[in-house]
N, C-alpha and C positions, 0 to 999 in steps of 0.2 A: 449797502453797508449792513443793513439788518440781516440780509441773507448770509453774508460772510460771517457775521457774529454767530448766527445759528449754526453754521457749519463748524466753526471752531468749537463751539460749545458741545455739539454732538461728538466731534472728534475727540475732545478731551474725555468725554464719557465713554465712548466706545468707537475707536477708529475703525475697527473691523466691521461693526454693525453699520456704520455710516456708509462705508464703501459698498457693503452688500445692498443697502437701500438704493444707492445711486447706480448700482449695476456695473461697477468697475470690473473689467475683464481680468484684472490681475489677481483676483481672489481665486485660489485653486479649487475650493470646494464650496458650493453654494448651499449645501445642506450637510449637517453632521448627524451621523447615525447615533442613536442612544441605545445601549444594551445594558440591562441590569439583571441581577439574579433576585428573584422575588420568592419569598416563602409564602405558601398558601396552605389552607387546611389539608390539601391533598399531597403536599410535599413542596417541591421546588420547580421553578420554571424560569426560562429566560423571558424577559419582556424587552422586545425590540421595537423601538419607535411606537410604544404604547400598546403593542399587541403581543400575546404569547407567541413564542418562537421555539419550535422543536427542531433540532439540527438533524437533517438527513444529509450527511456529508460524505465526501470522498477525499482521501489524502493524496494530493498531487496538484500539479499546476498545468496539466495538458488536457486536451480534448474537452474543453469547457462546454462547447455546444452539445456534446454527447452527454455530459453531466446533467445539463438542463433537460435534455430529452428524456432521460430516465427518471426524472423527478427529484434529483438532488437539489439542495438549496444552499449548500456551503462547501467550501474547500479548505484544506489545511496545508500550510507550508511549514517547513522545518527551519528555514532560514530566511534572510531578508535580501538575498542577492538580486532577485527579480521583483522586489516588493512593489515598486511603482507600477510596472506593467501588469503584474498579477492582480493587484487591487483594481486597476483601471478596467482590465478585461472582465473581471468578475462583476464590477459595477454595471457594465454594459449589459450583462446577461441576468441581472437580478440576483446574483450569488453573493453570499457573504464570505469573509475570510477569517479564519483563525490564523493570525500572523505569528509565526514562530521566530524566536530569538535563539540562534544556535550558540548557546554558551559552551565554552570549551570544556572538554572532558579530561578527567584525570588519566584515563587509559591512553590518551593521546599525548600525555606528558605535561598537561597543565597543572600547576601547583597552586592550590587555593590557600596556601600559607604565604604566598608571594603577594604581599599587599599592593605593590606597585602594579603588577600585572592584573590583579583583580580590579584595581581602580581604573586602569586603562580600559578594561572590558566594560566596566560600568559606565564610564564616560561615553564610550562609543554607542552603547545602547540607549543612553539618555537622549542622544541626538536622534536616534531612530524613532523613539517614542514621540518626540516633539515634531518630527517630520511627518509621521503618518497618523497621528492620533485623531485627526479630523477627517480622515478619508471616509466617505459614506459607505464603502463596502466593508470596513473593518467591523468584525463581530467581537473579537476578544484577543487577548495577548497570550501567547504560549512562551513562558519564561523558562527556556531550557527543555531539552528532550533527553530522557533516559540518562540523566547525570549520575544516577545511582549504579549504572552498569559497570561492574568490575572496579568499583571505587573503594577507597578506605577513608578518605578525608571528608568528614561530614561538615566541614566548614563551607562546603559548596552551598548548603541551604541558607547560610547567612547572605551569600552573594545573590541568591534568588530573592530573598527577602528585600535586600536593598533596592533591587529593580522593581519589585512589586510595589513597594512603598512609594517609590518615585512615580510610578504609573498612577497610583491612587491620588497623589498630590497634584499631578499635572494633567491627568486625563480621567475625569470623573464619569465619562460616558462609556467605558468599556471594561469588563471584568478582567481579572488576571487568573492565570492558571500555570501549573507546571506539570510535566509529564514524567511518569516513572515507568521503568521496564517491568511490567507485571506489578503485582500488588504484594507488598511485604509489610509486616507490622512495624518493623523498625523505621522504614521510610515514612509511613503514615505518622508515626509518633514524632519523628524529627521535623517533618514539614509542618505539622500542627504546632509544635513548640517554637521552631526557629523561623518559620515563614508565615506569620499570622495574616499577612496581607494577600495571601493566595485565596482567591474566591472559589475556584473550582478545581478539584483534584482530578487529574486526567491520567488514565491508565492505558498503556499499550499491552494488549493481551490477546492470546490466540487460543491454544488448547485449554487454558485455565480460566477462560471467560466465565464459565458456569459458577465459579467460586467468588467472583467479584462482588455481586450484589449483597451477599451475606457478610463477606469478610471485611469489606471496607468500613461498615458500621462497627463490626466487632473489633477491628483494629484501632478504632478511635476517631474516624472521620465522620462527623455527623452532618456535614453540609452536602451540597450537590456535587456530582461527579460526572465525568464523561468517559466514553471509551474512544480513544483517539487513534488507535490502530486496532484492527481486528480482521479476522478472515479465517483462512484454513489453518490447520495445525502447523506450527513452526517445525523446522528441521531438527531443532533441539529436543522436541517432544514427540518425534515420530519413531516408529520401529525401524530397525537397521538390519542390514545384511550381515553375514558372518565376517565380511571384511570391513565392517563399520562405516557404511555409507547409508544415509537415511532414505527411506522409501517415500516418494512423493505421491500424494493423492492425485487422481485424474481430475481434469476440469469438471467432470460430471459429479464426482464425489465432493469436490469443493463447492459446487453450486448448491448441493443439499446442505452442506455445512453452513453456508451463508444464510440460507433459509432458517435453519434451526436456531442458530446462535442469535440472529437478529430477533426473531419472534420470542425466544425463550429467555434471553438474558439482557436484551437492550430495550425493545419495545415494552416488555413485561415489567420493566423497572422504571417507568416514566415518573414515578413519584420523586425519585432522586437523580436518576440518570437523565441529563439534559439533551442527550443525543449521542451521535457517534460519527466517526470518519472511517470508512472502509479502506483497507490498504491492499494494494497500491494502485492508484489511478494512473496507470502508465505501465511501462515495461522496465524490468530491472534484473540484472544478474545478481542473484543472491542465493548461494548454494547451487541452484540450477538457473537456467535462463527463464524458467516459467514459474518458479515457486510462488512468488507473491504478486506478480504482475497481473492486473486485470485486463491488460492488453498484451497481444503478442509482440514479438520483435518488429514485425511489419505493421504494427499499430491496428490490428483487428481486435474487436471486443471478444472476450472469452465468455464461457458459460456463466460464471458468477455475475457478470454484468447484467445478464437477463434476470438473475435472481434479485439483484438490487432494484432493477426497474419494477419488478412485480411488488417488491416490498415497499418501495417509495411511493408508487402510484396506486397500488391496490389492483392493478390490471396486468394480465399476462402480456408479454411482448407480442406485437402484431406480426413481426417478421420472424419466421422460424429459423432456428440455428441447429448446428449439429450437436450430437451427444454421443458419448462412448459407453457402450455396455460392458465391454471387456477388451483386454489386450493380452496376447500370449506370445512367448518366445520359446521355441523348441517345445511347444506344448505345455509350458509352465507359466506361472504368474510371477509377479515381482517378489512376492514373499517367499519364493521357493529357493532363494540363494543360488541363482543360476550360474554355473560354471560351464564355459564353452572352451573347446580346444582352439588355440590360436591357429588361424589360417584355414580352418574348416568351414564348410558351408552349412547354414542353418535356415530354418523358415520362421517367419513371424506373421501374425495376423491381428487385425483389429476388427471388432464388430461394432459398427456405428449405426446410429439411427438419427431421426429428425425430431427435434423438440417442438411439439405442437401443444400450445396451452400448457407449457412447462411439463409435458409428459412425452415420453419417448414413443415414437411411431416409426416402424420400420418402413422404408421407402419401397415402392413397388419396383422401381428401377434403380440399380446401383449407380447409374451415371449422374444422379442428382447430387451425390457427394464426391468430393475430390480429396486426395491424400498426398502427404509428403512425409517421407521417412528420412532419418539421418542418424548417424552414430557420432557421439561426442565422447572425448575422454572425460573421465570423472574430474571435476574441477580440482585444481591443486592450489587455488587461491581463495580458500574459504575463511571468512572473517566473522566478526560479531557486530551486533548493533547497527547493521545496515551499512557498514563501511564499504567503500568502493571495492569491487572485485573485478579481476580480469575474466573475460569470457572463456569458457572451456573451448578447447580446440576441436574442430570437426575433423573426422578421419574418413577416408574412402572406404565405403562398405561394399562396393561393387554390387549394388542392389539390382535385382532382376527388373524391377519396375517400381520406382519410388512413388508413383501416382496410383498404386493399386492398394486394395485393402489387405491383400496377401502378398508377401514378398519373400524372396530368398536373398541372403547376403553372406559375405565372407567375414569372419571374425578377424580383426587386426592381428598382424604377426607379432606385435610387441606385447608381451605379458603385461597385465594390469587391469585396472577397473575402468569400465566404460558404461555408457547409457545408450539405449536404443530409444529414440524419440519418434513419435508420430503426431502429425497435425491433421485434422479433418476439417474441411472447409465447406461452407454452405451460406449463401446469401450474405457474403461479406462478414461472416462470423467464423470463429474457429474453436474447435474442441481439441484437447491434447492429452497425451499420456506419455510416460516413459518407464522403461524397465532397466534397472541396473544389471549388469552381468560382469563376470570376471573372466578374462582371457587367460587360460592356463598355458604355460609354456610347453612346447612340444618336446618330447624326449628324443634322444638320438635314434632309438628304435623306431619311432614313428616317422622319422625323416622329415624332409621339407614338404610343406603343403604345396599342392598343385593349383595354380591359378588359371592355367590355360586349358580350355576345353575345346577339342577339335570336333567339328561336325562332319558327318559323312556327306560327301558330295559326289554326284555323278561326274564322270570324266567328260560328259557332254558339255558341262558348264565351262570347261577350259578350251573347247574347240572354237575356232573362228567360224 
């Protein structure tokens, strides 16, 4: 009887704690992570389970073993569709998760003056907070992503505040954040004024990353921040051709960009920048099939992954990968506004090397590298903010040898914008580049292009 009374007394005091002590298997999490933001004489830092924690993160939910292998300690999601499995898989590998809440965007038709819809969204994410707040892999909450992109209704920040406040009231163990598209003084002011329960300001930034450390303070945010998407230059900030398509950096150029931006603008600002998430840990069609993805369509790691490994671990990758020194089409580079005659035959070549200790070394034998060329139509489904895009269509180029470093091909007959892509492979890694070109329509005087080439043969080959 005494034992029963003790049990009841403990249960009234803390039913959950009693069950944990008794080892009941129905409890989902036997430990709860605790993350806080602490101000120190040197600036700000995360304190996770009693120790300083600097985020070396990647944005995405795939290839988690590879993330661990390159020294990453955290991943970021944008929504909660796969939250349970992502958190569980991250926990198995010792990774933390910035769990994103995909609040609806004005550019997609959501009205933040519609109080009923706003309340419905709030109630939904209340349930998400209560469901996952005790998961041991949870690092912090991301309340909305790029809600400022193409918006006019600033009431959205009140909706962010409502959720951030609810989190503080119900989950004292994990900080709140919201993410803006780049850094703008008006958004900093609005978030500061209207969402005071946001603990960490998060910025998605690419070519403008150099301005973030100084501007975020100047614009009025005096607390900690993070860079939650970063990488190569965005297509919106890249040079363009005369027919207005953006020039993409090669994977080798991107690798150097990752080095420079991490060292100069992320790691160099540790007093207030709590870490970062490189974008994108996976493959994604966005403007092109290679622009932001750190993996190829066939899920091979690209050159920037080697840069991240070196940055996160302080050591160069052991396994060598390919690197691209240059690519040319008809003797020209991508910046030369290449016009080709529809149906005519042209040559292209790529000069590739092997990355050894993060430096290019030309191989003694060409067979150590392999190649794959293709032509895609310029994408006709370009959107903003990472919205889903349809892949660009591949067209037949009639390549002489798609597996060589030098190829000849025929330009498509249909006038328009295209891109010539090349992938270079070595040791399960890939380097890539592409060159835009415009197929000019043939005039009547030029006539129809000739696709058939006849080879001279001896009559002996036809004799029995």
